[in-house]
N, C-alpha and C positions, 0 to 999 in steps of 0.2 A: 278234236277235243270233246270229251263228254262233260256236260254241265252238271254240277252237283248242288243240291240244296241240303242244308243241315238243319235239323229240328231237334233241339235239346233244351230242357228247362234250366239246367245249371250252367252258368258262365264257364266254369272249368271244363265241363264236358264239351261245350261248343268249341272252346279253344283247342282241346285235344283232337276232336273230330276234324276241325278245319286244318290243323297242322298235318295230320296224317293224309287227308284227302288231297291237300295242296301239294304234298310231296310225292303223290302217286303218279306214275306216267300216264298221260292221256286224259287226266281229270282236271277240271277247273271249277273251283268253288265260286258260285255266283250269288248264293243266297244263304244267309245264316240267321235263323230266327229262334225264338224261345218257345214257340208253340205252333200247333197246326193252324189255329185260327189266324195267326200272323202270316203263315205261309199262304193261306187263302187270299190274303190281302195283296200279295205280291203280283198275282194275276199274270204269271208266266209259266211256261212248261219247263221241265228239267229232265235230263236223261236219267238221273238217279236222285232219289230222295232218301237220306238216311234219317230215321226217326229213333231217338233214344227214349225208352219208356221204363219206368220203375218196375212195372209188372204187367202181366197180360190178364186183363179182365174185360168185361163187356165194354166199359168206357174206352179202354185202350184199343180194342178192336175197331170201334167206331172211328177213332183217330187214324188208325192204319188205313181204313177205307177212304177217308178224306185225303190223306197224304198220297194214296195211290192215284188219285185223280191228277196229281201234279207230275208224275213220272214213276218209273220202276222203283219200287220201295224196298229198302233194306232196313230191317228192324233190329235194334239192339235192345235187349231186355233181360230181365231175370226170368228163367223158364222153370216153373215148378212142377208142371204136369205134362205127361206125354201128349195130351190133347192140345196143349197151348200152341205147339208148332203148327199143327194142321189147321187150327182155328185161325191163326195169323195168316197162313197162306190163303185160306178161303176168304179172308178179309181183303186180300189184294197184295200181300207181300211177295216179293220175288227173291228174298233172302232173309235169313235169320241168324243172328250171332248173339253170343252172350255179352252181357254188360257187367263189368268193363271188358273190352276186347284187346287182345294183343295188337299193337300197331301193324305188324306184318299181316295178321289175319284180316284186320279191318281193310287194309289196302287191297288184299286179294279178293275179299268179298265185294268191294266196290267195283273192281275191275270186271269180275264175273257178271254181276248184275247189270253193269253198264253195257256189256257186250251182248246182253240178251239171255244169259243163263240163269240158273237158280243156284243159290249158295246156302248150304246148311253148315254151320260151324261144327268143328270136330266134336264138341261136347253135345251137340244136338243130333248128329247123324244117326245115332241109334235110338232116338226117342220114339219116333212114330211106331205104332204097332202094325207090323206087316199084315196085309190082307192076302187072301189066297191068290196065287198066280197061275193056277191050273189053266192049261189051254194056250199059254204063250210059248211059241217056239223060241229056241235060242236066238235066232236072228231078229225075231220080233222084240224080244226082251232087250237085245243090244240096240235096236233102233229106238226103243223107248228111252233108254239112257241118253242117247245122243239128242233126241228131241228135248228132253228135260234139261239138257245142258245148254240149250239155246242155239243149236246148229240148224241151218236150213236143210231142206231135203237134198239139195245139190251138194252141200258140204258133207252130209252124211253118206251120200252115194260114193263120194271120193274116198272117204275114210274106210268104208266097208268094202270097197272094190266092187260096187254094184252099179246098175243103171239107176238114174233118177226115177224112172218108171217103176222099178222094183221097190224102191224105198217108198214111193207113193202108195204102192199096194200094201206094204207092211203097215204104213201109217193108217190106211183105211181099215185094215184088219184090227189094228189096235183099238181104234175108235169103236168099232163094232163089239169087240170082245170085252172092252173095259167100260162100255157105255159112256164114252167121252165124246163131247161134241166138238172140241177144239184143242189146240195145243196147250192152253192153260189147264184144262181138265186132265189131259194126259200127264202134264207135269205134276199135278197134285196126286194123281194115282201113283206115279213113280215114287213120290215121297212116301206114300202109304205102303208101298211094296219094299221100301228100304233101298231103292236102287239109285237114288240121287247121289252123285259124287260130291265131294266137298269143294271142288273147284272144277274148272274146265279140264277134263282129263286128256292125256295123250292117247290113252286106250280106254275103251268103255269099261265100266265097272262090271264085274262078273255077276 
């Protein structure tokens, strides 16, 4: 079971988020608070932290960074600018959905983030401005999608029908070509390229 913390200032929002998360398979709500400072006082880690914010601004991004210290963070907010999504990911978020969110989408997003993937809501998937992807071979691009979806190199090898050593080579090339030091930076770049799927896919995004 994945442990979930809920952070929302409105009691109605907390009840809604707790009801959806509690009904999702494999998730267990262990903390429900009204603010990130109250979450700081809990002094325990969580697999997933969902934070509901009225808007994305400098103060909100600081709260996202604080929440990310407690677990993989899913942010529910109003998104006004294309740059909001990338700024939130850079602040430490592992998923972004619109506020309010459909219960089915919220449950799906929580599951993806809990299992190590990245989730961008359907309304947000087209927001980031793509950056140039010249120099990425089709298999490298495919590998990047799987990495951003939270799969291990062994799992990617199985899905792509390759050896793990080959996947390791692709990952190394991706880090060099995209100037990324680790998996988190590769994931952020995948968002910028518009390659991040809306959930954990059965087949990689094109």
